[in-house]
N, C-alpha and C positions, 0 to 999 in steps of 0.2 A: 504494500500500500504506500502511496505517495501522499504527503500531507502538505497543504498550502493554507495560509491564513488569508482571508478575503474580506476584511472590513475596510472601509466604512460601509454602512448599510444603505440600501435604497429606501425610499419612502415606504414601499410595500413590505420590505423585510423589517423595517423599524416598527411598522404596525403589527406584524406577526410577533416580534419580540415583546412588545407591550402586552399583547393578548396572552402570550404564554406566561409572562411574568405575573399577570393578574390571576391566571388559572392555577398556578402552582404556589403562589404566596401563601404560606402558612399551612399548606396541605401536608399532612404527615402520612397519609395512606397512598402508597405508590400506585396502586391500582386505580384509585380515583384520579390522581394526577395524570396518569397515562390516558385514561378515558377522556378527561377534559381536553387535554392537548390533542388527542386524536380527533375530537370533534372540531377543534379550531383549525387544525391542519386540513381536514376534509373540506371545511367551508372555504378556506383560502385557495386550495387547489381548484375547487369547483368554480370559484370566481375568476380563475385564470391568473394565479400568482406569477408574474413575469420573473424569469431567472436571468440575471445579467450574464453576458457572454463570458466573463472571467470565471464564472462558476461552472462553465461547461468544458473547461480545459481538462485534458486527459493525459495520461501516461500510456504509451503503447504496451508497456510490460505489466502494469499493475493498475487496479482500480485506484482512483484518486479521491482523497478526502479534502474538501475545502472547508476550513473552519469559518463559518459565517458569523457566528456570535457566541461568546461565552459570557454568561451573566457574571457581573463582578464578584458576587458572593459564591460562585460555583454551583448555584442551584440547578442550572440547566445550560445546555449547549445546543446550538443548531449547526449542522454540517450538511454540505451537499456532497453526495457521492456520485462519481462519474465512472461508468463502466463501459468498456468496449465489448463487442461480442465475445462471449466465452469467459470473460473475466469473472472471478468468483472469490468469495471469502473462504477461509478454511471453516470447518465445522467448529462452532464456538458458542459461548454464552456471554452474557453481559454483566457489567458492574452495576447497572441501574435499570430503571424502566426506560423504555425506548419506544418512540412512535416513528414510523416511516411512512412516507408518501411518495409515490412514483410521479415524477413530473413529466417525463417522456420516456418512450421505449417500453420495455417489458422486463420484469425481474421474476425469477422463480425462486421461491423459498421452500427449502426442504427442512422439515421438522424432525428431530430425533429424540430418542430416549436412550439411556444407558441401561442395558439389561444383561443379566447373566445368561449366556448361551453355552451349553456344554461346559459349564464351570468357568467360563472366561467372560470378562466384560466385553460387550459388543455394542456398537451403535445400531439401533433399530429405527428405521425410518417410519414415523407414525403419521406423516402427512406431507402434502405438497400443495402449494398454491401458486398460481400464475397471477402476478399483479401487474396490471396495465396502468397507463396514465390515469391519475385520479384516485387510484386505490390507496387506502390508508390502513395500516395495521399497527397494533400495539403489543408490546412484550413486557412482561413483568417477572423478573427472576424471583425464585428459582424456577426451573422447568422451561427455560427458554433456549434450549440447544437447537441451533439451526445453521444452515448454510444458505447464502444468497448468491445468485449468479445472474448475469445478463443472459437471457435466453432468447434474444432476438438478433436480427442481422444488422442492427444499427446501434448507435450509442444509446445507453440508458442513463437517466439522471434521476436521483431520488433525494429527498430531504429527510434527514434523520434528526430527531430532537431527543436528547438524552437528559436524564436527571442527574448529570454529573459534569464536572469540569474537564472537558476533553482536551483543552489546551495543556492542562497540567498532566493528565493521564496519557495523552498521546493517541488514545483509542478507547472505544467503549467496550472492547473485548476484555472479558475477565480472564478466560482461558480458552485454549483451543483443544480439540479432541482428535488425537491421531490413533483411533481405534479401528479395527476392522468393522465393516458393516455386515451385520448378520445376513446370511444368504448369499454372501459373495458380491453383492451389488455395491456400487459407489466406489 
């Protein structure tokens, strides 16, 4: 993954930041925060949230993370992820709640659980969803093990809002899972 910092904010992103700030202020339940932020992001994407050109820049070898905003107290971060066809994350989980919204293209999310298979820990795929432009989803650890990839023939761009300071952490990934997938797939 390549990381770039992308402030200052456009008027539209400044509005999104203010809305997220109000939604998470004082909220101690991560599920409630994620649900509120998911609703806000869905509304903004439906209204046609314009994405500046610099947030569409990509790396030919890795997906690119553009840090759009980090709240001064670290309560949340907004990043834009840019994926070329076939680029993917490793199987991972997160340090905090996470809301994602596809701006353009298509992303496929594979969801996993760790289970004992023949006495050994294995990843078992429990679901898959194809998310197109406008799709919004929320994750709330624990139980958020997944992999995301660009599953279309063009660039994919998504916004991710995390309940953590991504500038300080570098990534929202808590840990990656390098386990065999049960059944030999993946």
